[in-house]
N, C-alpha and C positions, 0 to 999 in steps of 0.2 A: 678254702678262700671263700668268704661270703661276699655278696655283691658290693658292699661299701669297700672292703679290702681290694677286691678285684678291679674296682674302678681306680682306686689309689695307685695300685700297682701298675696299671695301663697308663695313667697319666705320668707316672714317673719314668715308665719305659720310654715314652715319647721324648724324653730328655736324655736317654741313654743310661738310665739308672734302673737296673734290673734286680730287684729285691729278692733275696732268698726267703725260704719259708721261715728260717730263724729270725730274720730281720723283720718279716711281718709279724711274727709272734711277739718281738720286742715292742713294736709299735702298738699292738693291742694290749700288751701288759702295761705300757705307759699310760695308754687311754684309761684303763681300769684304776690304775693308782691316782690318776689326776682327778677322777670323778670322786673316788673314795675320800682322798684327802680334802677335796674341795668342800666337802660337808663340814669340816671342822675349821678350815682357814680358807680365805679368800684367794684363790689361785687364778681363777678364770670366770668370766661371766658366760662363757660358752661351754656347754657340757653335753649337748646332743651329739651323739656319736659320728655321724657323717660330717657334721659341722667342725668337730674337733680335727677330723682327718684332713679336711680341706683348709680350713681357717687357720689351724695351728701347724699341723705337720707338713702339708704341702706347701704352705707359705714359707715356713722355716726353710724347707729344702730349696726352694726356689732360688736362693742365693746362689747355689751351685750352678744354675742355668747360665749365669752371667760371670762367673769366675772359674778359672781352671783349678779345681780343688786338688788336683795332682801336684800342683806347685806349692801347696800349703802343707806344712809339717805341723805347725801349732797355731791354734785359734784361740782367741779370748772373747767371751761373750759378756758384755757388761750390762749390768742391771737385768739379768736374765729372767727374773720372776719365776715362772713355772718351767723354765728350761728352754724357752724359745729364743733364737733359733738353734742353740748349741746342741741340745740332745738329739733332735731329729737329724741333724747333720752329723753327728757322731754315729748314729744307728746306720746311716747310709754310707758313711765313709769311715769304717772302724779304725783305719790306720792314723787318723787325726788324734793329735794331742790336744785335749780340750781343757781350758780353764775357764770356769764361770765365776763371776764376782757379783754378789748381790748383798745389799745392805741389811736384809731381814733374815736374821738366824733361823726363824721358822721355815723359811723357803728353802734355806740351804739343807735343813733337815728332811724336808720333802725330797730335794734333788739327790740328797745321799741315799735315801731309801730307794729312789728310781735307779740310780747307778748300781746299787747291789742287786736289786731284783732283775735288772737287765743283763747283769754280769759284764758291765762295761769296764774296760781297764784304761789307763792313762787319762783319767779325768780328775781334775783338781777343782775342789769347790772351796771358795774362800768368802768368808763372812766380812764385809767391810764396806766403806764408802770408796767409790772410784777415785776420789781425790786423794785419799789416805793411801790406797793400795798402789797407786801409780808412783809413789815415792820409794816404793820397796825395789831394791836393786834388781832382783831376779825377774821382776815384772815389767820394769821401765825399759822402753825401746827394745822389746824382746819378741814381739810376736809377728808372724808372717801376715795374718789376718785378725783384725778386731771387728767385732760386729755388735750392733745394739738394735733391738727391735722395739719401736714405739715407746722409746724412753723419754725424750725431750727434743726441743727444737735444736736444729743443727748448730747455732752458735754455742750452745750449752754442750751438746754431744761432742763437739770437736774437742773441747777442753776435758771431757770425761774420758774420751776414748784414744785420741791421738798419742798421748803420752806412753800408751802401751804398745804402740805400733813400731816396729824396728824401721830403721832407715831403709827405704826401698819397699817396705811392706804397704798393705792396704787397710783402709777403714772402711766398712761398708754399713751405711745407715739404712735401715729397713723402714719404709714410711707408707702410710695409707694414701692419704691425699697428695695432691700436686706439691712438691716441695720447693717449687721455684722462688717463692718469696723468702722462705727460710735460707735457701742457698745464697741469695742476695744478701741478706742480713748476716750472713756467716763469713763474709769475705775476711773481715778482720781477724777473726778467731783462727781461721784457716792459715792465714799467713803467719800470725804470731806463733802458731803450733806446728809449723813446718809441714802444712798440708796443701795439697793442690788438687782441685777438682779433676777427676779423670773422666767419669762417665755418669750419666743418669739413665736408668732403664725403667720403662713403664710397661706393665702387663695388668692383665685382669685375672682374678682367681677363677678356676673353672666352676661350673654349675652355678655360681651366683654372681659372677662377673663384677665383684667389686674392685676398685682401682688399688693398685700396688705400685710403689716406686722404690727402687734401690739406687742410693746415692754412693757412688764410689770414689774415695779420696785416696791419692798417693801420698806417702810420707817421704819428704824430701831431705830430711836431716834429723838429727837428734833433737829431743825436747829440750828447749832452754830451760835452764835451772829454776826459774821463777814459776814454771807451770808444773802441774796444775796448782791453782791457788787453794787456799785452805778449804775444807769441806763446807759446803753450802754457798760459798761465794760465787761460783759459776752460775748457780740458778738464780741468785739474788741480783747479781750485776753481771750479765753476760758480756762478752767482748763483742760489742757491736759499734 
């Protein structure tokens, strides 16, 4: 374990996550694949190793500091991009069943490569728009936990993500700056999509202290038939 991995291991240990040498190897392989593939396609603007470990890996796993992952059997990561937060959570909690949905097929190709190289099982990678995928019977109202990291404003995210959450399940939006204004403007979309604000958590990333917020929304009923609206509509005319 080199100093960067040692620090990463210690930071997660503070939250009760004790990574094995195999899990640390998986994170390192993930880092190497991310940097290699990033040369041919735009996956991330952050490639410096320690920055990736903190700003992508640690940041992704931080979701588990505020939710009891032992109560979660399946999780969907919407608009996952380079696999955040889904893949880091799956590495730390191998028993999770993970579904990743992304609209860009090239990114799905990258993620398939990562899943194969890391030897992860129970991972489903789906290429498509969230609005279209949420109409599929096996995905609609189906997940204990749905998450999205830095994808869109809350009013839009609610329509992207809440249709996938089962009644009684949770949607967690991972944000950078203070989402107070976004939360206020998302009241209508939350109500329409059977969501109820449960918590907002604020913390700072270690080493560089940038702000992070996690907004947790409970699902209080099944998604009304008219939602989500057709692909592109939530972004163009959010429910505000």
